[in-house]
Kinemage of the C-alpha trace (Angstrom):
@kinemage 1
@onewidth
@group {chain A} dominant
@subgroup {mainchain}
@vectorlist {calphas} color= white
{ca met a 1} P 240.127 180.688 74.971
{ca thr a 2} L 239.790 181.117 78.690
{ca ala a 3} L 242.122 179.648 81.257
{ca ser a 4} L 239.415 177.201 82.342
{ca ser a 5} L 239.204 175.640 78.885
{ca his a 6} L 242.796 174.468 79.068
{ca ala a 7} L 244.013 171.293 80.705
{ca ser a 8} L 246.654 171.484 83.414
{ca asp a 9} L 249.385 170.880 80.819
{ca gly a 10} L 248.350 174.006 78.855
{ca lys a 11} L 246.675 172.119 75.990
{ca pro a 12} L 243.014 172.817 75.157
{ca glu a 13} L 240.534 170.467 76.803
{ca thr a 14} L 238.790 167.904 74.677
{ca met a 15} L 235.004 167.520 74.731
{ca gly a 16} L 235.454 164.355 76.760
{ca gln a 17} L 237.506 166.195 79.374
{ca arg a 18} L 234.922 168.968 79.605
{ca tyr a 19} L 232.124 166.414 79.909
{ca his a 20} L 234.058 164.534 82.578
{ca arg a 21} L 234.638 167.770 84.514
{ca leu a 22} L 230.930 168.671 84.207
{ca ile a 23} L 229.649 165.251 85.254
{ca arg a 24} L 232.158 164.632 88.045
{ca pro a 25} L 233.574 168.014 89.082
{ca gly a 26} L 234.553 166.950 92.585
{ca his a 27} L 236.149 163.753 91.362
{ca ala a 28} L 239.574 165.288 90.749
{ca trp a 29} L 240.898 163.878 94.004
{ca pro a 30} L 244.567 162.970 94.068
{ca arg a 31} L 245.342 159.379 93.204
{ca pro a 32} L 246.338 157.276 96.201
{ca ile a 33} L 250.005 156.436 96.522
{ca asp a 34} L 249.616 153.464 98.836
{ca pro a 35} L 250.396 150.376 96.731
{ca ala a 36} L 247.771 148.309 98.564
{ca val a 37} L 245.038 150.858 97.791
{ca leu a 38} L 246.183 151.139 94.169
{ca glu a 39} L 245.983 147.356 93.795
{ca his a 40} L 242.531 147.331 95.436
{ca glu a 41} L 241.289 150.027 93.029
{ca arg a 42} L 242.757 148.162 90.049
{ca gln a 43} L 240.960 144.961 91.065
{ca arg a 44} L 237.729 146.846 91.686
{ca ala a 45} L 237.883 148.625 88.306
{ca ala a 46} L 238.259 145.261 86.556
{ca ala a 47} L 234.523 144.535 86.991
{ca arg a 48} L 232.147 146.488 84.754
{ca gln a 49} L 229.406 146.583 87.399
{ca asn a 50} L 231.782 148.309 89.828
{ca arg a 51} L 232.712 150.928 87.226
{ca val a 52} L 229.011 151.548 86.479
{ca ala a 53} L 228.173 151.831 90.189
{ca asp a 54} L 231.096 154.222 90.738
{ca ala a 55} L 230.026 156.392 87.792
{ca ile a 56} L 226.392 156.533 88.967
{ca thr a 57} L 227.465 157.320 92.521
{ca ala a 58} L 229.827 160.052 91.321
{ca phe a 59} L 227.129 161.595 89.123
{ca ser a 60} L 224.393 161.401 91.755
{ca gly a 61} L 226.719 163.084 94.234
{ca ser a 62} L 227.368 166.058 91.942
{ca met a 63} L 225.720 169.444 91.593
{ca leu a 64} L 224.895 168.572 87.971
{ca phe a 65} L 222.555 165.900 89.350
{ca val a 66} L 220.803 168.564 91.429
{ca tyr a 67} L 220.544 170.936 88.448
{ca val a 68} L 219.124 168.218 86.189
{ca his a 69} L 216.457 167.431 88.765
{ca ile a 70} L 215.539 171.079 89.259
{ca ile a 71} L 215.087 171.442 85.497
{ca trp a 72} L 213.258 168.120 85.227
{ca phe a 73} L 210.794 168.866 88.041
{ca ser a 74} L 210.254 172.444 86.814
{ca cys a 75} L 209.493 171.241 83.271
{ca trp a 76} L 207.289 168.395 84.502
{ca ile a 77} L 205.187 170.732 86.588
{ca gly a 78} L 205.466 173.779 84.292
{ca phe a 79} L 204.472 171.963 81.092
{ca gly a 80} L 201.693 170.111 82.903
{ca val a 81} L 202.850 166.609 82.009
{ca glu a 82} L 200.360 165.397 84.584
{ca lys a 83} L 197.884 166.936 86.956
{ca tyr a 84} L 198.360 167.489 90.657
{ca pro a 85} L 199.168 165.391 92.854
{ca phe a 86} L 201.752 164.179 90.292
{ca gly a 87} L 201.365 160.429 90.886
{ca leu a 88} L 203.682 159.323 88.066
{ca leu a 89} L 206.357 161.842 89.057
{ca thr a 90} L 206.087 160.682 92.655
{ca met a 91} L 206.477 157.049 91.604
{ca ile a 92} L 209.493 157.855 89.364
{ca val a 93} L 211.175 159.860 92.112
{ca ser a 94} L 210.472 157.086 94.638
{ca leu a 95} L 212.042 154.481 92.362
{ca glu a 96} L 214.986 156.769 91.793
{ca ala a 97} L 215.384 157.196 95.552
{ca ile a 98} L 215.377 153.418 96.025
{ca phe a 99} L 218.090 152.949 93.425
{ca leu a 100} L 220.148 155.900 94.642
{ca ser a 101} L 220.048 154.639 98.218
{ca thr a 102} L 221.308 151.297 96.916
{ca phe a 103} L 224.169 153.069 95.130
{ca val a 104} L 224.968 155.003 98.300
{ca leu a 105} L 225.205 151.693 100.172
{ca ile a 106} L 227.429 150.299 97.408
{ca ser a 107} L 229.621 153.370 97.738
{ca gln a 108} L 229.805 152.927 101.519
{ca asn a 109} L 230.735 149.273 101.073
{ca arg a 110} L 233.453 150.336 98.655
{ca ala a 111} L 234.764 152.897 101.158
{ca asp a 112} L 234.690 150.262 103.909
{ca ala a 113} L 236.627 147.835 101.715
{ca lys a 114} L 239.204 150.536 100.977
{ca arg a 115} L 239.524 151.358 104.684
{ca gln a 116} L 239.987 147.650 105.403
{ca val a 117} L 242.761 147.425 102.807
{ca ile a 118} L 244.469 150.440 104.384
{ca ala a 119} L 244.032 149.008 107.897
{ca asn a 120} L 245.494 145.656 106.804
{ca glu a 121} L 248.484 147.395 105.228
{ca gln a 122} L 249.003 149.518 108.342
{ca trp a 123} L 248.842 146.385 110.510
{ca arg a 124} L 251.494 144.710 108.345
{ca thr a 125} L 253.631 147.833 108.695
{ca val a 126} L 253.190 147.831 112.477
{ca gln a 127} L 254.188 144.170 112.647
{ca glu a 128} L 257.275 144.821 110.508
{ca glu a 129} L 258.210 147.822 112.645
{ca asp a 130} L 257.758 145.686 115.761
{ca lys a 131} L 260.202 143.122 114.381
{ca gln a 132} L 262.649 145.912 113.570
{ca asn a 133} L 262.267 147.360 117.081
{ca val a 134} L 262.992 143.967 118.648
{ca glu a 135} L 266.118 143.659 116.482
{ca leu a 136} L 267.187 147.207 117.410
{ca leu a 137} L 266.739 146.424 121.105
{ca arg a 138} L 268.848 143.277 120.718
{ca ile a 139} L 271.592 145.263 118.969
{ca ser a 140} L 271.362 148.032 121.601
{ca asn a 141} L 271.778 145.469 124.370
{ca gln a 142} L 274.833 144.059 122.600
{ca ile a 143} L 276.299 147.549 122.295
{ca leu a 144} L 275.605 148.186 125.990
{ca ser a 145} L 277.275 144.909 126.945
{ca leu a 146} L 280.328 145.705 124.813
{ca thr a 147} L 280.511 149.221 126.242
{ca gln a 148} L 280.486 147.816 129.784
{ca glu a 149} L 283.255 145.364 128.888
{ca val a 150} L 285.349 148.185 127.405
{ca arg a 151} L 284.866 150.277 130.563
{ca glu a 152} L 285.866 147.350 132.760
{ca met a 153} L 288.966 146.754 130.651
{ca ala a 154} L 289.845 150.462 130.713
{ca ser a 155} L 289.385 150.466 134.476
{ca ala a 156} L 291.637 147.435 134.773
{ca phe a 157} L 294.286 149.106 132.618
{ca arg a 158} L 293.952 152.277 134.689
{ca asp a 159} L 294.365 150.209 137.852
{ca gln a 160} L 297.459 148.541 136.372
{ca asp a 161} L 298.858 151.951 135.481
{ca asp a 162} L 298.122 153.163 139.025
{ca ile a 163} L 299.845 150.068 140.468
{ca ala a 164} L 302.850 150.595 138.191
{ca ala a 165} L 303.022 154.270 139.213
{ca leu a 166} L 302.797 153.309 142.908
{ca ala a 167} L 305.487 150.662 142.463
{ca lys a 168} L 307.703 153.247 140.814
{ca glu a 169} L 307.109 155.680 143.709
{ca val a 170} L 307.881 152.920 146.244
{ca arg a 171} L 311.123 152.111 144.414
{ca ala a 172} L 311.995 155.788 144.297
{ca leu a 173} L 311.291 156.144 148.026
{ca arg a 174} L 313.380 153.044 148.810
{ca ser a 175} L 316.255 154.304 146.750
{ca ser a 176} L 316.026 157.746 148.369
{ca arg a 177} L 315.982 156.111 151.867
{ca ser a 178} L 318.867 153.890 151.098
{ca lys a 179} L 320.843 156.890 149.855
{ca ala a 180} L 319.872 158.832 152.934
{ca glu a 181} L 320.992 156.011 155.220
{ca glu a 182} L 324.396 155.800 153.613
């Protein structure tokens, strides 16, 4: 067995896994971790029509889709299913284009809905952060006010200590004068 025929956990791939990888090779995107997006995807996957539209969109956006069409057109023309100018083939391809453009629009609507869910969640986060910032500013102002009060009290105590030291010096000078006068 080759390394490509094993799943990421080292076990051999099942036919379903190989088929899934062939049909939707670019669909191995990481799962979103945003809870709002996960909930949106869960709700979207609940409807069968959404799952069908997602599967068709994923397939039509794959290289397998291109390969199938190359083979189909080559066989149609090569085996002479119809004569030039290929009216039936043109009609089939036109109908396919109509449906595929509809699925592309469905896919764009889905992407827009997902972006809206993300934007709503980001807005809620911004509002919550704004509330937290207001609370932090209030607490910071309280801390600033308390710090100013502590400085004023320390200054007052320093002034009292300076006054006590001056009073002591004055007493010492008076006692030294009185001793000198005697």
